[in-house]
C-alpha positions as CSV (number, residue, x, y, z in Angstrom):
1,M,-46.5,-8.0,-1.8
2,E,-42.6,-8.2,-3.4
3,T,-39.3,-6.4,-2.3
4,V,-37.1,-5.0,-5.0
5,F,-33.2,-5.0,-4.5
6,S,-31.2,-3.0,-6.9
7,L,-27.9,-3.8,-8.0
8,N,-25.6,-3.1,-10.5
9,T,-26.2,-6.1,-12.6
10,G,-30.2,-6.1,-12.4
11,T,-32.8,-6.2,-9.7
12,Y,-33.9,-9.8,-7.8
13,T,-37.6,-9.3,-7.1
14,Q,-38.8,-11.6,-3.8
15,P,-42.6,-12.7,-3.9
16,E,-44.0,-13.9,-0.9
17,S,-43.7,-17.5,-2.5
18,A,-40.3,-17.5,-4.5
19,I,-37.3,-15.2,-5.4
20,T,-37.5,-13.9,-9.0
21,I,-34.5,-12.1,-11.1
22,N,-35.8,-9.7,-12.9
23,T,-33.7,-7.6,-15.5
24,T,-35.6,-4.3,-15.5
25,M,-35.2,-1.5,-12.7
26,A,-38.3,-1.1,-10.6
27,T,-37.9,1.8,-8.3
28,D,-39.0,5.3,-8.9
29,R,-35.7,6.5,-7.8
30,D,-33.7,4.1,-10.5
31,V,-36.4,5.6,-13.2
32,K,-35.5,8.7,-12.3
33,L,-32.0,8.7,-12.5
34,T,-32.2,6.8,-15.6
35,N,-33.9,9.0,-17.1
36,T,-32.0,11.9,-16.1
37,I,-28.2,10.3,-16.2
38,K,-27.2,9.5,-19.6
39,P,-24.7,6.8,-20.2
40,I,-21.3,8.2,-20.4
41,L,-19.8,5.2,-22.1
42,T,-21.9,3.4,-25.1
43,A,-22.2,-0.5,-24.8
44,E,-19.9,-1.0,-27.3
45,V,-17.1,0.8,-25.8
46,H,-17.6,-0.4,-22.5
47,D,-17.7,-4.0,-23.5
48,S,-14.2,-3.6,-25.3
49,L,-12.7,-1.6,-22.1
50,V,-14.4,-4.7,-20.1
51,M,-12.7,-7.4,-22.0
52,F,-9.4,-5.4,-22.3
53,F,-8.9,-5.1,-18.6
54,T,-10.1,-8.1,-17.7
55,C,-8.0,-9.8,-20.1
56,T,-5.0,-7.6,-18.8
57,G,-6.1,-8.2,-15.7
58,F,-6.2,-11.8,-15.2
59,F,-2.5,-12.1,-17.1
60,A,-1.3,-9.7,-14.2
61,T,-3.2,-11.7,-11.6
62,I,-1.2,-15.1,-13.3
63,V,2.3,-13.3,-13.0
64,G,1.5,-12.1,-9.3
65,I,0.4,-15.7,-8.1
66,I,3.5,-17.1,-10.0
67,S,6.1,-14.2,-8.7
68,N,4.8,-14.0,-5.4
69,I,4.9,-17.6,-4.6
70,L,8.8,-17.8,-6.1
71,V,9.4,-14.8,-3.3
72,V,7.9,-16.6,-0.6
73,V,9.8,-19.7,-1.4
74,T,13.4,-17.7,-2.1
75,Y,13.0,-16.0,1.2
76,A,12.3,-19.8,3.1
77,Q,15.2,-20.8,1.4
78,I,17.1,-17.5,2.9
79,G,16.0,-17.9,6.3
80,Y,14.4,-15.7,8.7
81,S,17.2,-14.7,11.1
82,D,17.3,-11.4,9.7
83,T,13.6,-9.5,10.9
84,I,13.4,-8.0,7.5
85,N,13.2,-11.3,5.9
86,I,9.9,-11.8,7.6
87,S,8.5,-8.9,6.8
88,Y,9.5,-9.5,3.0
89,S,7.4,-12.9,3.4
90,A,4.3,-11.6,5.0
91,L,4.3,-9.1,2.0
92,G,4.6,-11.9,-0.6
93,I,1.7,-13.7,1.4
94,S,-0.1,-10.9,1.5
95,D,0.2,-10.0,-2.2
96,L,-0.1,-13.8,-3.3
97,S,-3.6,-13.4,-1.8
98,T,-4.4,-10.3,-3.8
99,S,-3.5,-12.0,-6.5
100,V,-5.7,-15.3,-6.1
101,I,-8.4,-12.9,-5.3
102,R,-7.9,-10.5,-7.8
103,C,-7.8,-13.8,-10.7
104,W,-11.3,-14.6,-9.4
105,G,-13.0,-11.3,-9.9
106,S,-11.3,-11.3,-13.3
107,L,-12.7,-14.8,-14.3
108,C,-16.1,-13.4,-12.9
109,Y,-16.3,-10.9,-15.4
110,V,-15.0,-13.2,-18.2
111,F,-18.1,-15.2,-17.5
112,V,-20.3,-12.2,-17.7
113,V,-18.3,-11.2,-21.4
114,T,-19.2,-14.7,-22.7
115,N,-22.2,-15.6,-21.3
116,A,-21.2,-18.6,-19.9
117,H,-23.7,-20.7,-18.1
118,V,-22.0,-20.8,-14.9
119,P,-24.5,-21.7,-11.9
120,F,-24.2,-18.6,-10.2
121,D,-24.5,-14.7,-11.1
122,P,-20.6,-13.4,-11.6
123,T,-21.1,-9.7,-11.0
124,S,-23.6,-10.2,-8.2
125,I,-21.4,-12.8,-5.9
126,V,-18.0,-11.0,-6.9
127,V,-18.8,-8.1,-4.5
128,T,-18.3,-10.3,-1.7
129,T,-16.2,-12.8,-2.7
130,S,-13.5,-10.5,-4.8
131,F,-14.0,-7.1,-4.2
132,F,-14.3,-6.8,-0.1
133,P,-11.5,-9.7,0.3
134,G,-9.2,-8.2,-2.3
135,Q,-9.5,-4.7,-0.4
136,G,-8.3,-6.4,3.0
137,F,-5.2,-7.8,1.5
138,E,-4.7,-4.7,-0.6
139,K,-4.3,-2.8,2.6
140,A,-2.4,-5.1,4.2
141,T,0.2,-5.0,1.6
142,A,0.2,-1.4,1.9
143,F,1.0,-1.3,5.8
144,L,3.5,-4.1,5.8
145,T,4.7,-1.7,3.2
146,A,4.6,1.2,5.8
147,F,5.9,-0.9,8.3
148,I,8.9,-2.4,6.2
149,A,10.0,1.4,5.6
150,L,9.9,2.1,9.0
151,E,12.0,-0.9,9.5
152,R,14.3,0.3,7.0
153,C,14.2,4.1,8.7
154,L,15.0,2.9,12.3
155,C,18.1,1.2,10.9
156,V,19.2,4.3,9.7
157,Q,18.5,6.7,12.5
158,F,19.5,4.1,15.4
159,P,22.2,1.6,13.8
160,L,23.6,0.1,17.0
161,H,19.9,-0.1,18.9
162,V,17.7,-1.1,15.9
163,K,17.9,-5.1,17.2
164,R,16.5,-4.3,20.5
165,I,13.6,-2.1,19.2
166,V,12.6,-4.0,16.4
167,T,12.9,-7.7,17.6
168,K,11.4,-10.9,15.9
169,K,8.8,-11.1,18.6
170,I,7.6,-7.2,17.7
171,T,7.8,-7.9,13.8
172,V,5.9,-10.9,14.0
173,T,3.5,-8.9,16.7
174,S,2.9,-6.3,14.2
175,I,2.4,-8.5,11.3
176,V,-0.2,-10.3,12.8
177,I,-1.9,-7.1,14.0
178,I,-1.8,-5.5,10.8
179,F,-3.4,-8.8,9.1
180,L,-6.3,-8.5,11.6
181,F,-7.7,-5.0,11.6
182,T,-7.4,-4.9,7.8
183,L,-9.2,-8.4,7.2
184,I,-11.6,-9.0,10.0
185,P,-13.7,-5.7,8.8
186,S,-14.2,-7.1,5.3
187,N,-15.9,-9.9,6.2
188,F,-19.1,-7.7,7.6
189,I,-20.2,-7.4,4.5
190,H,-21.5,-11.1,4.5
191,M,-23.5,-10.0,6.9
192,V,-26.0,-7.8,4.9
193,F,-25.0,-9.2,1.3
194,P,-26.0,-12.9,1.6
195,F,-25.7,-15.5,-0.7
196,K,-29.8,-16.7,-2.0
197,W,-30.5,-19.3,-4.3
198,V,-33.0,-17.2,-7.2
199,F,-34.7,-18.2,-10.4
200,S,-33.6,-16.8,-13.2
201,P,-36.6,-16.3,-15.8
202,I,-34.1,-15.5,-19.1
203,E,-31.7,-18.6,-18.3
204,N,-35.2,-20.6,-17.0
205,R,-33.2,-22.1,-14.0
206,T,-31.9,-21.6,-10.3
207,I,-28.5,-19.8,-9.8
208,L,-27.0,-18.6,-7.1
209,A,-26.7,-15.0,-6.7
210,M,-26.0,-12.4,-3.9
211,V,-29.3,-10.5,-2.7
212,P,-28.4,-7.2,-0.4
213,L,-30.8,-6.9,2.7
214,Q,-33.4,-3.9,2.7
215,T,-32.4,-2.5,5.9
216,P,-30.4,0.6,7.4
217,L,-27.9,-1.5,8.7
218,R,-26.9,-2.6,5.0
219,Y,-26.2,1.0,4.3
220,I,-24.5,1.4,7.0
221,I,-22.0,-1.4,7.0
222,Q,-21.5,-0.6,3.1
223,R,-20.7,2.9,3.4
224,A,-18.2,2.4,7.0
225,L,-16.6,-0.2,4.9
226,L,-16.0,1.8,1.5
227,A,-14.7,4.8,4.0
228,Y,-12.7,2.8,6.3
229,Y,-10.9,0.7,3.1
230,G,-11.1,3.5,0.8
231,T,-10.1,6.6,3.1
232,F,-8.9,6.1,6.2
233,L,-6.8,2.8,5.9
234,H,-5.8,3.9,2.0
235,F,-4.6,7.2,2.8
236,T,-3.2,6.3,6.4
237,A,-1.2,4.0,4.7
238,L,-0.1,5.9,1.8
239,I,1.0,9.0,4.0
240,A,2.8,6.6,6.5
241,V,5.1,5.3,3.5
242,W,5.8,8.9,2.4
243,I,6.8,10.1,6.2
244,C,9.1,6.6,6.3
245,T,10.3,7.1,2.9
246,V,11.4,10.5,3.4
247,F,13.3,10.0,6.7
248,L,14.6,6.9,5.5
249,A,16.1,8.9,2.2
250,V,17.7,11.8,4.7
251,G,19.6,9.5,6.9
252,L,20.7,7.4,4.3
253,K,22.3,10.6,2.7
254,R,23.6,11.5,6.6
255,T,25.2,8.3,6.6
256,A,26.8,8.4,3.3
257,K,28.2,12.1,4.1
258,I,29.9,10.8,7.3
259,R,31.5,8.2,5.8
260,K,32.7,9.8,3.0
261,D,34.1,12.6,5.6
262,N,35.8,9.3,7.6
263,F,36.9,7.1,5.2
264,K,39.1,8.0,2.2
265,H,40.0,4.5,0.4
266,S,37.6,2.9,-2.5
267,N,35.4,0.7,0.0
268,A,34.2,4.4,1.5
269,Q,33.3,5.2,-2.3
270,Q,31.5,1.8,-3.0
271,D,29.3,2.4,0.4
272,K,28.3,5.8,-1.1
273,Q,26.9,4.2,-4.3
274,R,25.4,1.4,-3.0
275,E,23.8,3.6,-0.5
276,R,22.4,5.7,-3.2
277,H,21.0,2.9,-5.3
278,V,19.3,2.2,-2.0
279,I,17.4,5.7,-2.1
280,K,16.6,5.2,-5.5
281,T,15.2,2.0,-5.1
282,V,13.3,2.9,-2.0
283,F,12.0,6.3,-3.9
284,L,11.0,4.0,-7.2
285,L,9.0,1.7,-4.6
286,A,7.2,4.9,-3.3
287,V,6.0,6.2,-6.6
288,T,5.2,2.7,-7.8
289,Y,3.0,2.3,-5.0
290,L,1.4,6.2,-4.9
291,A,0.9,5.8,-8.9
292,C,-0.8,2.3,-8.4
293,S,-2.7,3.6,-5.6
294,T,-4.1,6.5,-6.4
295,P,-6.8,4.9,-9.3
296,T,-8.1,3.0,-6.3
297,A,-8.5,5.8,-3.7
298,A,-10.4,7.6,-6.3
299,T,-12.6,4.9,-7.3
300,M,-13.6,4.2,-3.5
301,L,-14.0,8.1,-2.7
302,V,-16.6,8.8,-5.8
303,P,-19.3,7.4,-5.0
304,H,-19.6,9.6,-1.1
305,F,-19.7,12.3,-3.6
306,V,-21.8,11.2,-6.2
307,P,-23.9,8.5,-4.6
308,E,-25.2,7.3,-8.3
309,F,-21.7,6.4,-9.4
310,D,-23.0,2.9,-8.6
311,T,-26.7,2.6,-8.3
312,S,-27.6,4.4,-11.7
313,R,-27.4,3.1,-15.2
314,G,-26.3,6.1,-16.4
315,L,-23.0,6.0,-14.7
316,E,-22.9,2.1,-14.2
317,R,-20.9,1.5,-16.8
318,I,-18.4,4.0,-16.3
319,S,-18.1,2.5,-12.3
320,R,-17.7,-0.8,-13.4
321,V,-14.6,0.0,-16.2
322,S,-13.2,2.2,-13.1
323,H,-13.1,-0.8,-10.8
324,L,-11.5,-2.7,-13.2
325,L,-8.9,0.1,-14.1
326,S,-7.8,0.6,-10.2
327,G,-7.9,-3.3,-9.6
328,L,-5.6,-3.8,-12.6
329,M,-3.2,-0.5,-11.0
330,T,-3.3,-2.3,-7.8
331,Q,-2.4,-6.0,-9.4
332,I,0.2,-4.2,-11.1
333,N,2.0,-3.2,-7.6
334,S,1.5,-6.9,-6.3
335,S,2.9,-8.3,-9.6
336,G,6.0,-6.7,-9.1
337,N,7.5,-7.4,-6.0
338,L,10.1,-10.7,-7.6
339,F,11.6,-8.3,-10.1
340,I,12.1,-5.5,-7.3
341,F,13.8,-8.0,-4.7
342,I,16.1,-9.1,-7.6
343,Y,17.2,-5.9,-8.5
344,M,17.3,-4.7,-4.8
345,G,19.2,-7.8,-3.0
346,S,22.5,-9.7,-4.3
347,K,21.7,-12.3,-1.4
348,F,17.9,-12.9,-2.8
349,R,19.1,-12.8,-6.4
350,E,22.0,-15.7,-5.8
351,T,19.3,-17.7,-4.3
352,F,16.4,-17.0,-6.8
353,F,19.0,-18.4,-9.5
354,K,20.1,-21.1,-7.1
355,L,16.8,-22.6,-7.2
356,F,17.0,-23.1,-11.1
357,G,20.2,-24.2,-11.1
358,K,21.9,-21.1,-12.4
359,K,24.5,-19.1,-11.7
360,T,23.7,-15.4,-10.6
361,P,23.7,-13.5,-13.4
């Protein structure tokens, strides 16, 4: 008696005496899907796209790791007297973690493309070691962005009371809560996608692979996590960022008008220009976040409407490419913090260049 486990990368067949890898699809459902759905991408185009997105994504993760380390170090030098610096540091830590996990995911696909003889199945273990943990940190970044936008919004709307509203204790507590409800659920995937040592007839050796449990609980947890990260958290954070950004822009415009009416000297004009600059920067952050998050949302939503997107040979190639593209866009968003902070903050820019013994340009 055998139990067959169908994955994107192949099928794991478990006899009573041992666990063996079989590269053929064995279920009737998979055979029917294979016959009815033809591959959208040819093998050559698929391999070229995988190589391109993998290499580009790997380069972006290296940039993200370096840039976010510099962000965290720079804000540590500036200090945490302002609550916004605590939030920016938390954002840097979240983006740094995202970059590290994405770097590992890119390496897994490099191992596949180069046929490296590693002691594990790369496209199998990447699901639980990169994809779901990456989703956790990506959503932490999203909610930290929303929290920062809310904090700035309160500064504009209630300038005289914001110090009592947003204290260091509230800031730290909010950040901890964000990390808890975005990271803890991703660990549930290990309950139904455990690692096992399996024998590969092709390589004639035993390797480590992710072998999903064939129980109803597996499908419940898998779809619940996809809905939680791909729909609920993603769109909640997205809407929150947009709402706070709109209120921030309105508040800044109103403040600029008041200052223009009350102050006629040159400093008033400078304040107005500075505030316009902040408005443009906030909108740039929001548009960048929206543009980079949309591909991820689409990739996460499609399996809910097209279940075969992740299970059939016909759509397997387009599914893998779309996941790589959405991961690349997310990584670009995580890698740009350093450049945005240098552009936005004079104090950050001054401290950053002091780290390298240079004067602020």
